[in-house]
C-alpha positions in Angstrom: 134.3 87.2 127.4 133.8 89.3 124.3 132.5 92.3 126.1 135.7 92.5 128.2 137.7 92.7 125.0 135.3 95.3 123.8 135.9 97.4 126.9 139.7 97.4 126.4 139.3 98.1 122.7 137.1 101.1 123.6 139.9 102.5 125.7 142.1 102.8 122.6 139.4 104.8 120.8 138.3 106.8 123.8 141.0 107.8 126.3 138.3 109.1 128.6 137.5 105.6 129.7 141.1 104.4 130.1 141.1 105.0 133.9 137.8 103.3 134.2 138.9 100.2 132.2 142.0 99.9 134.4 139.8 100.0 137.5 137.5 97.5 135.9 140.3 95.0 135.1 140.5 93.6 138.6 136.8 92.7 139.0 136.6 91.4 135.4 139.4 88.9 136.1 138.1 88.0 139.5 134.6 87.6 138.1 135.9 85.0 135.6 137.6 83.1 138.4 134.8 83.3 140.9 131.9 82.7 138.6 131.8 79.0 139.2 132.4 79.3 142.9 129.8 81.7 144.1 128.0 84.6 142.4 127.8 86.4 145.8 131.6 86.8 145.7 131.3 88.6 142.4 128.7 91.0 143.8 130.8 91.8 146.8 133.9 92.4 144.8 132.2 94.7 142.3 130.5 96.9 144.8 133.8 98.4 146.0 133.3 102.2 145.3 136.3 102.8 143.1 135.6 99.7 141.1 132.0 100.7 140.6 133.0 104.3 139.6 135.5 102.9 137.0 132.9 100.5 135.6 130.4 103.3 135.0 132.6 105.0 132.4 133.2 101.7 130.5 129.5 100.8 130.8 128.4 104.1 129.2 130.6 103.5 126.2 129.5 99.8 125.9 125.8 100.7 126.1 126.1 103.6 123.7 127.7 101.4 121.0 125.3 98.6 121.7 122.3 100.9 121.1 123.9 102.0 117.8 124.2 98.4 116.7 128.0 98.3 116.6 128.2 95.5 119.1 125.5 93.5 117.5 128.0 90.9 116.4 128.3 89.7 120.0 124.6 89.0 120.0 124.6 87.1 116.7 127.3 84.7 117.8 127.7 82.1 120.5 130.5 83.1 122.8 130.4 82.2 126.5 129.0 85.6 127.5 125.9 84.8 125.4 125.7 81.3 126.9 125.8 82.7 130.5 123.2 85.4 129.6 120.9 82.8 128.0 121.1 80.7 131.2 119.7 83.7 133.1 122.9 85.4 134.4 122.1 88.6 132.6 124.8 90.5 134.5 127.6 88.4 132.9 129.8 90.4 130.5 127.6 93.5 130.4 129.4 95.6 133.0 126.3 96.6 134.9 126.9 98.6 138.0 126.3 96.1 140.7 125.4 98.5 143.5 122.4 99.9 141.6 121.6 96.4 140.4 121.3 95.3 144.0 118.9 98.1 144.6 117.0 97.2 141.4 116.5 93.7 142.7 114.2 95.2 145.3 111.8 96.5 142.6 108.7 94.5 142.0 109.0 92.7 138.7 105.8 92.1 136.7 105.2 88.4 136.0 103.5 87.8 132.7 102.7 84.2 133.7 100.8 85.4 136.7 97.8 86.3 134.5 95.9 83.3 133.3 94.6 83.5 129.7 90.8 83.1 129.3 89.7 80.1 127.3 88.0 80.3 124.0 89.9 83.3 122.6 90.3 83.8 118.9 93.7 84.2 117.3 93.4 88.0 117.4 92.1 88.0 120.9 95.0 85.8 122.0 97.4 88.2 120.2 96.0 91.2 122.0 96.2 89.3 125.3 99.9 88.4 124.7 100.6 92.0 123.6 99.1 93.4 126.9 101.1 90.9 129.0 104.3 91.6 127.0 104.1 95.3 127.6 103.1 94.9 131.2 106.2 92.7 131.7 108.4 95.1 129.8 107.1 98.3 131.3 105.8 99.4 127.9 109.3 99.3 126.4 109.4 100.3 122.7 108.8 97.1 120.6 107.3 95.2 123.5 104.6 94.0 121.1 103.3 94.3 117.6 102.4 96.6 116.0 105.0 98.7 117.7 103.7 102.2 118.5 105.3 104.7 116.1 107.5 102.2 114.3 105.8 103.1 111.0 102.4 104.3 109.8 101.0 102.8 106.6 98.9 105.1 104.5 95.5 103.8 103.5 96.0 100.6 105.6 93.1 99.9 107.9 94.0 99.8 111.6 92.4 96.3 112.0 94.6 95.0 109.2 97.7 96.2 110.9 96.6 94.5 114.1 96.1 91.2 112.2 99.3 91.5 110.1 101.6 90.1 112.9 100.3 88.0 115.7 101.9 88.2 119.2 102.8 84.7 120.4 103.8 83.1 123.6 104.5 79.4 124.6 100.8 78.6 124.9 100.0 80.2 121.6 102.8 78.3 119.9 101.8 75.0 121.4 98.1 75.4 120.7 97.9 77.1 117.4 101.3 76.3 115.7 102.0 72.8 117.0 98.5 71.4 116.9 97.0 71.3 120.4 94.1 73.6 119.3 92.2 71.3 117.0 89.5 73.7 115.9 91.9 76.1 114.2 92.8 75.9 110.5 95.6 73.4 110.4 96.6 74.2 106.9 98.0 77.6 107.8 101.7 78.0 107.4 103.2 80.2 110.2 106.4 82.1 110.0 107.6 83.3 113.4 110.1 86.0 114.3 111.9 85.6 117.6 113.2 89.0 118.7 114.4 91.2 121.6 112.9 94.6 122.1 116.3 96.1 122.8 117.8 94.8 119.6 118.7 97.5 117.0 118.4 95.0 114.1 114.9 94.0 115.3 113.8 97.6 115.4 115.0 98.2 111.9 113.3 95.0 110.7 110.0 95.7 112.4 108.4 97.9 109.7 109.4 95.4 107.0 108.0 92.5 109.0 104.8 94.4 109.5 104.6 95.3 105.8 105.1 91.7 104.8 102.3 90.6 107.1 100.0 93.2 105.6 100.8 92.1 102.1 100.1 88.4 103.0 96.8 89.4 104.6 95.7 91.5 101.6 96.7 88.7 99.2 94.5 86.2 101.1 97.6 84.0 101.6 97.4 80.9 103.9 100.6 82.1 105.5 100.5 84.0 108.8 103.2 85.9 110.6 103.8 85.9 114.3 106.4 87.4 116.7 107.8 86.3 120.1 109.4 88.8 122.4 112.3 86.8 123.8 112.8 89.3 126.7 109.5 88.1 128.0 109.4 84.5 126.8 113.0 83.6 127.2 112.3 80.0 128.1 110.4 79.5 124.8 113.2 81.1 122.8 115.8 78.9 124.6 113.8 75.8 123.9 113.5 76.8 120.2 117.3 77.1 120.0 117.3 80.9 119.4 120.8 82.2 119.5 120.6 85.6 117.9 118.0 88.3 117.1 116.0 88.4 115.1 115.6 84.7 114.2 113.0 83.3 111.8 111.3 79.8 112.0 108.3 78.3 110.3 105.6 76.0 111.7 103.1 73.7 109.8 100.8 71.0 111.2 98.6 70.4 108.2 98.5 67.7 105.6 99.0 69.6 102.3 101.4 67.2 100.5 102.5 69.8 98.0 103.5 72.2 100.7 105.2 69.5 102.8 107.3 68.5 99.7 108.3 72.1 99.0 109.2 72.6 102.7 111.3 69.4 102.6 113.1 70.5 99.4 113.7 74.0 100.9 115.1 72.5 104.1 117.5 70.2 102.2 118.7 72.6 99.5 118.8 76.0 101.4 118.3 75.9 105.1 120.4 72.8 106.1 123.6 74.0 104.3 123.1 77.5 105.7 122.6 76.1 109.2 125.8 74.0 108.9 127.8 76.9 107.6 126.6 79.1 110.5 127.5 76.5 113.0 131.0 76.2 111.6 131.4 79.9 111.7 130.4 79.9 115.3 132.9 77.2 116.1 135.8 78.9 114.4 134.9 82.3 115.9 134.9 80.8 119.4 138.2 78.9 118.8 139.8 82.2 117.7 138.4 84.1 120.7 139.5 81.5 123.3 142.7 80.5 121.5 141.7 76.8 121.5 141.4 74.2 118.7 138.4 73.9 116.5 137.5 70.5 118.1 137.8 72.0 121.6 135.5 74.9 120.6 133.0 72.5 119.0 132.9 70.3 122.1 132.6 73.3 124.4 129.5 74.6 122.5 128.0 71.1 122.4 128.5 70.8 126.2 126.3 73.9 126.6 123.7 72.5 124.2 124.4 75.1 121.5 125.3 72.9 118.6 122.3 70.6 118.0 122.6 68.2 115.1 120.5 69.7 112.3 117.7 67.4 111.2 118.3 66.0 107.7 114.7 66.5 106.8 111.5 67.9 108.2 108.9 65.9 110.2 106.4 64.3 107.9 103.7 63.7 110.5 102.3 65.8 113.3 103.7 69.3 113.6 106.6 70.2 111.3 108.9 73.2 111.7 112.2 74.5 110.5 114.3 77.6 110.1 114.8 80.4 107.6 118.2 82.1 107.3 118.2 85.7 108.4 117.7 88.5 105.8 115.1 89.9 103.5 116.5 87.9 100.5 116.2 84.6 102.5 112.6 85.4 103.3 111.7 86.0 99.7 113.5 82.8 98.7 111.4 80.9 101.3 108.1 82.4 100.0 109.2 81.5 96.4 109.8 77.9 97.5 106.3 77.3 98.8 103.1 76.9 96.7 101.5 80.2 95.5 98.5 79.8 97.9 101.0 80.2 100.8 103.0 83.0 99.2 102.6 86.5 97.7 103.7 88.0 94.5 107.5 88.3 94.6 107.4 92.0 93.6 105.0 92.7 96.5 107.2 90.8 98.9 110.3 92.7 97.8 108.4 96.0 98.1 107.2 95.1 101.6 110.7 94.0 102.8 112.1 97.2 101.3 110.3 99.0 104.1 107.5 101.6 104.0 108.1 104.4 101.6 108.7 107.9 102.9 105.4 109.1 101.5 103.5 106.4 103.4 104.1 107.9 106.8 100.8 109.9 107.1 97.1 109.6 106.8 95.4 112.6 105.2 93.3 114.7 107.6 89.8 116.0 106.8 89.5 119.3 104.9 87.0 122.2 104.9 86.2 125.1 102.7 87.4 128.5 103.7 86.0 131.6 102.0 88.6 133.5 100.0 91.3 130.9 100.9 92.5 127.6 99.6 90.7 124.5 101.1 92.0 124.1 104.6 93.6 120.8 105.7 92.5 121.3 109.3 89.3 119.9 110.9 86.4 122.4 111.5 86.5 121.6 115.2 89.4 123.9 115.9 87.1 126.9 115.2 85.3 126.2 118.5 88.3 125.2 120.6 88.9 127.0 123.9 92.0 127.4 126.1 90.4 125.0 128.5 90.0 122.3 125.9 93.6 122.8 124.7 94.9 122.6 128.2 92.9 119.4 128.8 94.3 117.9 125.7 97.9 118.9 126.6 97.3 117.5 130.1 96.0 114.2 128.9 98.9 113.8 126.4 101.4 114.7 129.1 100.1 111.9 131.3 99.7 109.5 128.4 103.3 110.0 127.3 104.6 109.7 130.8 102.9 106.3 131.1 103.4 104.9 127.6 106.4 106.6 126.1 108.7 107.3 129.1 109.8 103.8 129.8 113.0 102.1 130.8 115.4 101.9 127.9 115.7 98.2 127.2 119.2 96.9 127.0 120.5 93.3 127.3 120.8 92.2 130.9 119.0 95.3 132.2 116.3 95.1 134.9 113.2 96.4 133.0 111.3 96.8 136.3 113.2 100.0 137.0 114.7 103.1 135.4 118.5 103.3 135.8 120.7 106.3 136.1 120.9 106.9 132.3 117.1 106.8 132.1 116.7 109.2 135.1 118.9 111.9 133.5 116.5 112.4 130.7 113.4 111.9 132.9 114.7 114.5 135.3 115.1 117.1 132.6 111.6 116.4 131.2 109.8 116.3 134.6 111.6 119.5 135.7 110.2 121.3 132.6 106.7 119.9 133.3 106.8 120.9 137.0 108.1 124.4 136.1 106.0 125.3 133.0 102.7 123.4 132.9 100.0 125.7 134.3 97.8 123.0 135.9 98.3 120.1 138.4 101.2 122.1 139.8 101.3 120.2 143.1 101.2 116.7 141.5 103.9 117.7 139.0 106.1 119.1 141.7 105.8 115.8 143.6 106.7 113.9 140.5 109.8 115.9 139.9 110.9 115.8 143.5 110.3 112.0 143.5 112.6 111.6 140.5 115.2 113.8 142.1 115.1 111.7 145.2 116.1 108.7 143.2 118.9 110.3 141.2 121.6 109.6 143.8 120.8 105.9 143.9 120.4 105.6 140.2 117.2 103.5 140.5 113.5 104.3 140.2 111.1 101.4 140.4 108.3 101.3 137.9 105.9 100.7 140.8 106.8 104.0 142.4 106.7 105.8 139.0 103.2 104.5 138.3 101.9 105.5 141.8 103.0 109.1 141.1 101.4 109.1 137.7 98.1 107.8 139.1 97.6 111.1 140.8 98.1 113.0 137.5 95.8 110.6 135.7 93.1 111.3 138.2 93.5 115.0 137.3 93.3 114.6 133.5 91.6 111.3 132.9 92.6 108.1 131.2 90.9 109.0 127.9 91.5 112.0 125.7 88.9 114.8 125.7 86.0 114.2 123.4 83.8 116.5 121.3 84.0 118.3 117.9 86.5 120.9 119.2 88.9 118.2 120.5 92.0 116.9 118.8 91.4 113.7 116.7 95.1 112.5 116.8 97.8 112.1 119.4 100.0 114.3 117.1 97.6 117.2 117.7 97.8 116.6 121.4 101.6 116.5 121.5 101.7 119.9 119.7 99.2 121.3 122.2 101.5 120.2 125.0 104.5 121.8 123.2 102.6 125.1 122.7 101.5 125.3 126.3 105.0 124.6 127.6 106.6 127.2 125.3 104.2 129.9 126.5 105.1 129.6 130.1 108.1 132.0 130.1 106.2 134.6 128.2 103.2 134.4 130.5 105.5 134.7 133.5 104.4 131.4 134.9 105.8 131.2 138.5 109.0 129.2 138.6 108.9 128.7 134.8 112.2 127.8 133.2 114.1 130.2 130.9 113.3 130.0 127.1 116.6 128.3 126.6 116.0 125.6 129.2 112.4 125.2 128.0 113.7 124.6 124.6 116.3 122.1 125.9 113.6 120.2 127.8 111.3 119.8 124.7 114.3 118.6 122.7 115.1 116.1 125.4 111.5 114.7 125.1 111.8 114.4 121.3 115.2 112.8 121.6 114.5 110.2 124.3 110.8 109.6 124.4 109.2 110.4 121.1 107.9 107.0 119.8 107.7 107.9 116.1 111.1 107.0 114.6 110.4 108.8 111.3 109.1 112.0 113.1 112.0 112.0 115.6 114.6 111.7 112.8 113.2 114.6 110.8 112.6 116.8 113.9 116.2 116.3 115.2 117.6 116.9 111.7 115.8 120.2 111.4 116.6 121.3 114.9 120.3 120.3 114.5 120.6 122.4 111.4 119.2 125.4 113.2 116.2 125.6 110.8 113.4 128.1 111.1 115.5 130.8 112.7 116.3 128.9 115.8 119.3 130.8 117.0 117.9 134.2 116.1 114.6 133.6 117.9 116.1 132.1 121.1 118.7 134.8 121.7 118.3 138.4 122.9 115.8 140.0 125.2 112.8 138.7 123.3 113.7 135.1 123.6 110.5 134.4 125.4 108.4 135.5 122.4 110.9 133.8 120.1 110.4 130.5 121.8 106.7 130.5 121.2 107.1 131.5 117.5 109.8 128.9 117.0 107.6 126.0 117.9 104.8 127.4 115.9 107.1 127.6 112.9 108.2 124.1 113.5 104.6 123.0 113.7 103.8 124.5 110.4 106.9 123.1 108.7 106.1 119.6 109.9 102.4 119.8 109.0 102.9 121.1 105.5 105.8 118.6 104.7 103.9 115.6 106.0 100.8 116.5 104.0 102.9 116.9 100.9 104.5 113.5 101.5 101.1 111.9 101.8 99.8 113.7 98.7 97.0 115.2 100.9 94.7 117.9 99.7 94.2 121.2 101.5 96.4 124.0 102.9 98.1 122.9 106.1 99.4 126.2 107.1 98.2 126.8 110.7 96.1 128.4 112.0 93.7 128.5 109.1 92.6 131.8 107.8 89.1 131.5 109.2 90.5 130.6 112.7 92.8 133.6 112.7 92.0 136.0 109.8 94.8 138.5 110.7 97.5 135.8 110.9 98.1 135.6 107.2 98.5 138.0 104.2 98.2 136.7 100.7 101.5 136.9 98.8 103.2 135.5 95.8 106.5 135.3 97.8 107.6 132.1 99.3 107.8 131.6 103.1 111.4 130.9 104.1 110.2 128.5 106.9 108.5 126.2 104.3 111.4 126.6 101.9 113.7 125.1 104.6 111.2 122.3 105.2 111.0 121.7 101.4 114.7 121.3 101.2 114.4 118.3 103.6 111.2 117.1 101.8 113.1 117.1 98.5 115.0 114.0 99.7 111.7 112.2 100.2 109.5 110.4 97.6 106.1 111.5 96.3 103.9 114.6 96.4 104.5 118.3 95.8 105.0 121.0 98.4 103.9 124.6 97.9 105.7 127.3 99.9 104.1 130.5 98.4 100.6 131.9 98.6 100.6 133.6 102.0 103.0 135.1 104.5 102.4 135.1 108.3 101.9 138.1 110.5 103.8 136.7 113.5 102.6 139.4 115.9 99.0 138.2 115.3 100.1 134.6 115.5 101.5 135.2 118.9 98.3 136.8 120.1 96.4 133.8 118.7 98.6 131.3 120.5 98.3 133.1 123.8 94.5 133.2 123.5 94.2 129.6 122.5 96.8 127.7 124.5 97.1 129.5 127.9 94.3 129.3 130.4 92.6 132.5 131.4 93.2 131.6 135.1 95.7 129.2 136.5 94.4 126.0 138.2 96.2 124.1 140.9 
């Protein structure tokens, strides 16, 4: 019970949880004794109020370190906690609060197997089908399918190429396409498959590299394809494939290319087989040390649970062949070097892909337009005809879209993904309170949403089915598709900024029941911290905010904090836009609003703007591009008038 040891080790580092660990000791020991007798006994024991209260403190520390990856070793090895979890007892060793878990079991859980796949689908159609089922089963959890939303953007890469780079697979896909039951598909394709879990920190770090490698293989016209299996959805497939840690890599081939078969056989004998045997021995010795038993006893214990299969001495030479690839970027490159060139890609390209996307590849350049007496603007012409009603509609759509797609249960091992837990609800409560208080439309629906969240806080559980029913009322107000037309935003980034500007204006516009500037600021930061799907964007945003950049403290203190809040997020918007354009080597001046949209907002000047100077200091650590901070200084009083005229409705709507 590695996680029990972890809890007690945590006490030594964090005295705050000492009392909780002492309270948890009794149920831990009793759970170990009662496990084989009756799971119900465990549930009854652990629902005692003081035991549950104690376990909460320990659980928070465990989950925090798990999300940061410091407990990842326990998911790369085969201790008994992992064995029990793989057999479906996800509560074992994870110190879940059992009382909330009993409530969570009443939530309706999506069943990906309940939807039957149509016949005659192509590989890409099958991939999209699996992706939809994965995300439905995992309540749109980050990394529920490939390509993950916001994991990385690839400059100058066509969206359809990204969709084809990594195929989403399930058992039916593996059996039909990879193991030979689908006879009309190219049998000479070599498939490399990643088995991952959407909560796994290492899988999240590996995702952009895996996607970049798939893109490189596609662009090179290689006969090798990449696929990914989400083991949180397809656990039976992963168990049958012997997956014991995340991510795991395996290859599949059912063709007759003798040169490839020989190279795969040689690779298996010289590289994978020794690595597999070494890994098994490490697992045996680790378990022996953990349980204080002999090596032979540990080996027999693992074999009795089916976790030490005898590695095959060679690959199958007829029918479908498959094998493993040791984890790591270097091992993947070695594998690609071992197969014929038609199944590989240039080593330099493979290394570049597995190094991850460069910092200057995180954006796609926006369209530009000419502005009389001003540098070429990097903003689309549509904003010249935008109205407050259009901006409010964009902000409203994005509000609902992010509530549906971005605000999802935080995936952790053993967690019931069909419900938000108490940790999720804390952030959701802060965000929905801000929306209900500051958003000037759909006031009744947002109030109902916030009150509904509050009603679930005491029990620590909110079923996804309830959450979606509340959101359906909001979606009926703002629509399931973004506003269209020349004046509308063309990216979700634009719509997110519209939402931030609307929310920041509420205190200044004396919106009834609006939060203070400080609480409004805290609510927006909560959204960025917990729900923003772009890793790169979130990292930079929190770095700048944490450093107090762009006059944060000065603007948000004193009697004019309501004005300062609006200007702060406008400054932030400019800093991000100019920096990203520079990283992407984009043409055009990205200072906003452009001079033709607000002629009084800017004055030509040879001086540098301190806001962009601060952004440039962060940009200097990135690769590529140049960033100019001189040329114009803002007239922030005029900027404030522009924002009020563009982002606040002339009349409030219910």
